[in-house]
C-alpha positions as CSV (number, residue, x, y, z in Angstrom):
1,M,0.0,0.0,0.0
2,A,1.4,3.4,-0.9
3,K,2.2,6.0,1.7
4,T,0.3,9.3,1.6
5,I,2.5,12.4,2.0
6,R,0.5,15.3,3.4
7,N,1.7,18.8,3.8
8,K,5.2,18.0,2.5
9,Y,4.9,19.7,-0.9
10,D,5.2,23.2,0.6
11,K,7.9,22.2,3.0
12,Y,10.2,20.9,0.3
13,L,9.3,23.3,-2.5
14,T,12.0,25.9,-2.1
15,Y,14.2,27.9,-4.4
16,K,17.2,26.3,-2.8
17,N,15.9,22.8,-3.4
18,L,15.1,23.6,-7.0
19,M,18.6,24.9,-7.6
20,K,20.0,21.7,-6.0
21,A,17.9,19.6,-8.3
22,H,19.1,21.5,-11.3
23,I,22.7,21.1,-10.4
24,K,22.2,17.4,-9.7
25,S,20.3,16.8,-13.0
26,S,22.9,18.7,-15.1
27,R,25.9,16.7,-13.9
28,G,27.8,15.3,-16.8
29,K,25.7,17.3,-19.3
30,N,27.4,20.7,-19.1
31,N,28.5,20.6,-22.8
32,K,24.9,20.2,-24.1
33,N,23.4,23.2,-25.8
34,E,20.2,23.0,-23.7
35,I,22.1,23.1,-20.4
36,I,24.4,25.9,-21.6
37,K,21.4,28.0,-22.7
38,F,19.5,27.3,-19.4
39,N,22.6,28.2,-17.3
40,L,22.8,31.6,-18.9
41,K,19.5,32.6,-17.1
42,K,19.4,29.9,-14.5
43,E,18.2,32.0,-11.6
44,E,15.5,33.6,-13.7
45,Y,14.2,30.3,-15.0
46,I,14.2,28.6,-11.6
47,K,12.4,31.6,-10.0
48,W,9.8,31.3,-12.8
49,L,9.4,27.6,-12.1
50,Y,9.2,28.1,-8.4
51,E,6.4,30.6,-8.8
52,R,4.4,28.3,-11.2
53,L,4.8,25.3,-8.9
54,K,3.8,27.3,-5.8
55,D,0.6,28.6,-7.3
56,G,-0.3,25.4,-9.1
57,T,-0.2,26.7,-12.7
58,Y,2.8,24.8,-14.0
59,K,2.1,22.4,-16.9
60,H,4.7,20.0,-18.0
61,R,5.2,19.9,-21.8
62,W,7.6,18.5,-24.3
63,I,9.3,21.0,-26.6
């Protein structure tokens, strides 16, 4: 049976945790064009993502 996690989303949804997740996910990929472009405005993009996740308007999509 799956565990239910209540009230944890807001606790772990922080700018700092999103930045850590980006750093962890981009390891070994720093030469890819997508990562280079993202890193140019990393703080701006992560702030945008944080705001969308916080207010529930973020929609995942493939480009």
